[in-house]
C-alpha positions as CSV (number, residue, x, y, z in Angstrom):
1,M,0.0,0.0,0.0
2,S,1.3,3.4,-0.8
3,S,1.5,6.5,1.3
4,S,-1.3,8.0,-0.9
5,Y,-3.6,5.7,1.1
6,A,-2.4,7.5,4.3
7,M,-3.2,10.9,2.7
8,K,-6.6,9.7,1.5
9,L,-7.5,8.3,4.9
10,K,-6.5,11.6,6.6
11,A,-8.6,13.5,4.0
12,M,-11.6,11.2,4.8
13,R,-11.1,11.7,8.6
14,K,-10.9,15.5,8.2
15,A,-13.9,15.6,5.9
16,E,-15.9,13.9,8.6
17,K,-14.5,16.4,11.2
18,L,-13.0,13.6,13.3
19,T,-10.0,13.7,15.5
20,Q,-7.5,10.9,15.3
21,A,-8.9,9.6,18.6
22,A,-12.5,9.7,17.3
23,M,-11.5,7.9,14.1
24,S,-9.8,5.2,16.2
25,S,-13.0,4.9,18.2
26,V,-15.3,4.7,15.1
27,T,-13.1,2.2,13.2
28,G,-11.5,0.1,15.9
29,V,-8.0,1.0,14.5
30,G,-5.5,1.8,17.2
31,L,-4.8,5.4,17.8
32,S,-1.1,4.8,17.5
33,T,-1.7,3.1,14.1
34,I,-3.6,6.1,12.8
35,K,-0.9,8.5,14.1
36,N,1.8,6.4,12.5
37,Y,0.4,6.4,9.0
38,E,-0.6,10.1,9.2
39,T,2.7,11.4,10.5
40,Q,5.4,8.8,10.0
41,G,4.4,7.5,6.5
42,V,4.0,4.0,7.8
43,E,2.5,1.7,5.1
44,I,-1.1,0.9,5.6
45,G,-2.1,-2.7,5.6
46,L,-5.2,-4.0,3.9
47,S,-6.7,-5.0,7.3
48,V,-6.6,-1.3,8.4
49,I,-8.3,-0.2,5.2
50,E,-11.0,-2.9,5.6
51,R,-11.7,-1.7,9.2
52,V,-11.9,1.9,8.1
53,L,-14.2,1.1,5.2
54,S,-16.4,-1.1,7.4
55,A,-17.4,2.0,9.4
56,Q,-20.6,3.4,8.0
57,V,-19.3,7.0,8.1
58,F,-16.5,6.1,5.6
59,Q,-18.3,3.7,3.3
60,K,-19.2,6.5,0.9
61,Y,-15.5,7.0,0.1
62,T,-14.7,3.3,-0.8
63,L,-14.6,3.8,-4.6
64,W,-12.5,6.9,-4.3
65,L,-10.1,5.4,-1.9
66,M,-9.4,2.3,-4.0
67,T,-9.6,3.8,-7.5
68,D,-9.6,7.6,-7.4
69,K,-13.0,7.5,-9.0
70,T,-16.4,8.6,-7.7
71,A,-20.0,7.6,-8.5
72,P,-22.3,10.1,-6.9
73,E,-25.3,8.3,-8.3
74,A,-24.3,5.3,-6.3
75,G,-23.4,7.3,-3.2
76,Q,-19.7,7.1,-3.8
77,I,-18.0,10.4,-3.3
78,A,-14.6,11.9,-2.6
79,P,-14.0,14.0,0.5
80,A,-14.6,17.7,-0.1
81,I,-11.0,18.5,0.8
82,A,-9.5,15.9,-1.7
83,H,-9.0,18.5,-4.5
84,I,-9.7,16.0,-7.2
85,G,-11.7,18.6,-9.1
86,Q,-15.2,18.6,-10.3
87,E,-16.2,15.7,-12.6
88,K,-18.2,16.7,-15.7
89,I,-21.8,15.9,-15.2
90,I,-23.9,15.7,-18.3
91,S,-27.6,16.2,-17.9
92,N,-30.0,13.8,-19.7
93,R,-32.4,16.7,-20.4
């Protein structure tokens, strides 16, 4: 896993206005683990990603976290602070 996962998980946490401690409580991921990947660049294992994405508050970011894509029509978005830019939306009208 790359450090971009760490940046993305931090963006998700901040978008939900959670502290590191609150994210730990919501996901069951240890506070020291969260601090390590956010500040030390420690690689994130798949088990951590699975635990984060199993928390309902973060499920809407699954597609973006894994593929850098969004599907708003399916409830899959990017955090507002992710700076990925606005996707072109074409109306069917």
